Structure formats: C-alpha cells, structure tokens
C-alpha positions in Angstrom: 46.4 85.2 -95.1 46.6 82.1 -97.3 47.4 83.5 -100.8 46.0 80.3 -102.4 42.5 81.5 -101.4 42.6 84.8 -103.2 39.8 85.1 -105.8 40.8 86.6 -109.1 38.4 88.8 -111.1 38.4 86.1 -113.8 37.4 83.4 -111.3 34.7 85.7 -110.0 33.3 86.1 -113.5 33.2 82.4 -114.0 31.2 82.2 -110.7 28.4 84.0 -112.6 27.7 80.7 -114.2 26.2 79.6 -110.8 23.8 82.6 -111.0 22.9 81.7 -114.6 22.1 78.1 -113.5 19.7 79.5 -110.8 18.1 81.7 -113.4 17.6 78.9 -115.8 16.0 76.7 -113.1 13.7 79.6 -112.2 12.7 80.1 -115.9 12.3 76.4 -116.5 10.0 76.0 -113.6 8.2 79.3 -114.2 8.7 80.4 -110.6 8.7 84.1 -111.5 11.6 85.2 -109.4 14.1 86.0 -112.2 13.7 89.8 -111.7 14.2 89.5 -107.9 17.3 87.3 -108.5 18.9 89.8 -110.9 18.1 92.7 -108.6 19.5 90.8 -105.7 22.7 89.9 -107.5 23.2 93.4 -108.7 22.6 94.9 -105.3 24.8 92.4 -103.6 27.7 93.2 -105.9 27.3 97.0 -105.7 26.8 97.0 -101.9 29.7 94.7 -101.2 32.1 96.6 -103.4 31.1 99.9 -101.7 31.2 98.5 -98.2 34.6 96.9 -99.0 36.1 100.3 -99.8 34.3 102.0 -96.9 35.6 99.4 -94.4 39.1 99.7 -95.8 39.0 103.4 -95.0 37.3 103.0 -91.6 39.7 100.4 -90.5 42.7 102.4 -91.7 41.9 105.6 -89.8 40.5 103.7 -86.7 38.3 106.5 -85.2 35.8 105.7 -82.5 33.1 108.1 -83.9 33.4 106.6 -87.4 33.1 103.0 -86.0 30.0 104.0 -84.0 28.6 105.7 -87.1 29.0 102.5 -89.1 27.2 100.5 -86.4 24.4 103.0 -86.4 24.1 102.8 -90.2 23.9 99.0 -89.9 21.2 99.2 -87.2 19.2 101.8 -89.2 19.2 99.7 -92.4 18.3 96.5 -90.4 15.3 98.3 -88.9 14.2 99.7 -92.2 14.2 96.2 -93.7 12.4 94.6 -90.7 9.7 97.3 -90.9 8.7 95.9 -94.4 7.4 92.8 -92.6 5.2 94.8 -90.3 2.4 95.2 -92.9 2.2 99.0 -92.4 1.4 98.7 -88.7 2.0 101.9 -86.7 5.5 102.6 -85.5 6.9 99.5 -87.3 10.1 101.2 -88.1 10.6 102.7 -84.6 9.8 99.5 -82.8 12.2 97.6 -85.1 14.9 100.3 -84.5 14.5 100.2 -80.8 14.5 96.3 -80.6 17.6 96.0 -82.9 19.4 98.8 -81.1 18.9 97.3 -77.6 19.7 93.8 -78.6 22.8 94.8 -80.6 23.9 97.2 -77.9 23.5 94.8 -75.0 25.3 92.0 -76.8 28.2 94.2 -77.9 28.5 95.7 -74.5 28.8 92.2 -72.9 31.3 91.1 -75.5 33.4 94.2 -74.9 33.2 94.1 -71.1 34.3 90.5 -71.1 37.2 91.2 -73.4 36.0 89.0 -76.2 36.2 91.8 -78.7 37.8 95.3 -78.7 36.2 98.5 -79.8 38.0 98.6 -83.1 36.4 98.8 -86.5 37.8 95.5 -87.8 36.0 93.7 -85.0 33.0 95.9 -84.1 31.6 96.4 -87.6 31.5 92.7 -88.7 30.2 91.6 -85.3 27.5 94.3 -85.3 26.5 93.3 -88.8 26.1 89.7 -87.8 24.0 90.6 -84.8 21.8 93.2 -86.5 21.1 91.0 -89.5 20.1 88.0 -87.5 17.9 90.1 -85.2 16.4 91.7 -88.3 15.5 88.3 -89.7 14.0 87.2 -86.4 11.9 90.3 -86.0 10.7 90.0 -89.6 9.5 86.4 -88.9 7.9 87.5 -85.7 6.0 90.3 -87.5 4.8 87.9 -90.2 3.7 85.3 -87.7 1.9 87.9 -85.6 0.1 89.4 -88.6 -1.1 86.0 -89.9 -2.3 84.8 -86.4 -4.1 88.0 -85.7 -6.0 87.5 -88.9 -6.5 83.8 -88.5 -7.6 84.1 -84.8 -9.4 87.3 -85.1 -12.7 85.8 -83.9 -11.1 84.1 -80.9 -9.4 87.4 -79.9 -12.6 89.3 -80.2 -14.4 86.7 -78.0 -11.7 87.1 -75.3 -12.0 90.9 -75.4 -15.8 90.6 -75.1 -15.4 88.4 -72.0 -13.3 91.1 -70.4 -9.8 90.1 -71.3 -7.1 92.8 -71.6 -5.3 93.2 -74.9 -2.3 91.4 -73.4 -4.5 88.5 -72.2 -6.2 88.2 -75.6 -2.9 88.4 -77.5 -0.5 86.5 -75.3 -0.6 83.2 -77.3 -0.2 85.0 -80.5 2.8 86.9 -79.1 4.4 83.7 -77.8 3.9 81.9 -81.1 5.5 84.8 -82.9 8.5 84.7 -80.6 8.8 80.9 -81.1 8.7 81.4 -84.9 11.3 84.1 -84.8 13.7 82.1 -82.8 13.3 78.8 -84.7 16.0 79.5 -87.4 18.6 80.5 -84.8 17.9 77.5 -82.6 17.9 75.1 -85.5 21.2 76.7 -86.6 22.7 76.2 -83.2 21.6 72.5 -83.2 23.2 71.7 -86.5 26.3 73.9 -86.4 29.4 71.8 -87.1 27.3 68.8 -88.2 25.4 70.3 -91.1 27.0 73.7 -91.6 30.4 75.3 -91.0 29.3 78.9 -90.4 30.9 81.9 -92.2 33.0 83.2 -89.4 34.5 79.8 -88.6 35.1 79.0 -92.2 36.6 82.4 -92.9 39.1 82.1 -90.0 40.1 78.6 -91.1 40.6 79.9 -94.7 42.8 82.7 -93.3 45.0 80.1 -91.6 43.8 80.4 -88.1 44.1 77.3 -85.9 40.7 75.4 -86.3 40.4 75.0 -82.5 40.6 78.8 -82.1 38.1 79.3 -84.9 35.7 76.9 -83.2 35.9 79.0 -80.0 35.0 82.1 -81.9 32.1 80.3 -83.6 30.8 79.1 -80.2 30.9 82.7 -79.1 29.0 83.8 -82.2 26.4 81.1 -81.6 25.8 82.2 -78.0 25.8 85.8 -79.1 23.1 85.3 -81.8 20.9 83.2 -79.5 21.0 86.1 -76.9 20.5 88.9 -79.4 17.7 87.4 -81.3 15.9 86.5 -78.1 16.2 90.0 -76.8 15.2 91.6 -80.1 12.2 89.3 -80.7 10.7 89.7 -77.3 11.1 93.5 -77.4 9.6 93.8 -80.9 6.7 91.4 -80.2 5.6 93.0 -76.9 5.8 96.5 -78.5 4.1 95.5 -81.7 1.0 93.6 -80.5 -0.6 96.8 -78.9 -0.5 98.3 -82.4 -3.2 95.9 -83.5 -5.7 97.6 -81.1 -7.1 101.1 -81.1 -7.4 103.3 -78.0 -10.8 101.8 -77.3 -9.3 98.3 -77.1 -10.8 97.3 -80.4 -9.0 95.0 -82.8 -8.0 96.8 -85.9 
C-alpha cells in the first residue's frame, strides 16, 4: 500500500473542520439538522472503529462460519434500517430481511461461482456490505414511494376495487412506480460513473497502488452487481409489501 496515503490521527482531527463547516451552514440557514449531524458523525466514528477492529480479527483467523456471521449481521442491520421506511406496515422487517437476503445471496453466489471473488472475509464482507447497503437504500425509497402513492391515489385504488379489480390490479401502477423510484439512484450512478464520480472501490484500489485498468474492471463488476441486486431486492420487497396495505376482506387500510 502507498504509505503516502496513510492518514495520521492529527490529520484526521483537522478533518473535523469540515464537519464544523457543515454545522455552521446548518445553523446559519436554520435547517435544524445539527443534532442529526452530530449523532451521525459520532455513530460513524464509533461504528467504523469497532468494525475496523472486528474485521482485523475476522480476516486474521479466516473462518468460514465467522465470515458468514458477519454477512448475516450486515443483512440484519440493513433490514432493520429499511423497515423504518415502511411506516409501521405489517411484516416490514421480515419483508426487508427476505428481500435483502435473497438479493445479496444470489449476487454473492454468482460472483463466487464465476470466480470473481473468493469466500474469504477480506472479499466477502466488503462486497456484502456494498450490496446490502445499496439494496437497503433502494427498498427504503420503494417503501416511501409506495406509502405516498397509496395515500395520494387512495380514491383511485378504491374505485378500481369497487369495479372488481384484484389487489394486484388496483396496485400495479403504484408498485411499478415504487420500483422505478427505488432503482433511479443506482441507474443514475451507472450512467455517470467515471464521468461525474470515481466510486469508492475504484478510488480505493487506485490509492492502494493497483493498476487503474484493473481497478476499472472491478468497478464495472461492482456496477453490474449493484444493478442486479437492487433490482432483485426492490421487486421482491414491493411485491411482498403492497398486499400489506389491504386487510383480509380486500379493503384498503
């Protein structure tokens, strides 16, 4: 690794100035997010420090069961966070857990079977985190879109039901809109990668001294991986969530 890129504790402390700038802007404009910013910064520091030490241990002992446990913890936390966007709808956590588990599992399985990655913690844990976090965000956007559209189009849905439509027929446009909304960030990112942004994995590999052409190949793999996983996760979550907006008598809640 390039030693010139090592960040000293002193340099990290000076980086706090950037947080202070963000806080000052927030206070100046009276946005009201200073508490969330401080909590976010504190949690980020604590969580990253803890995860850093845990990953060091996991990578060092290199045990299959521990690697799998780390992946399960990542998926569980992603589902718990996605559930918060479900607006207390029934089975929000379990639907999120199922969708994230399937999308992450299928994507990882394909990557392993094709030889792109190996089942070792130094590869499995970071890749799992990238997949699960992106699927979590996509599902959260889908839940929010679905909730807003069921409220905004409540009368239209009720009219369709009154005319004899099934729950799926009455909800299909809302479901499709939710899926489109959830996939938009991933698609936009794919469109602008390399032109607007140099993603984290690619930048990290280049910083570490890897040949840029090889780093690009890995980033292309990540782009395809995220497109697939977010698509799978969003579709599963949306099609399992929309029935929760109806009771057993097919009445809209």
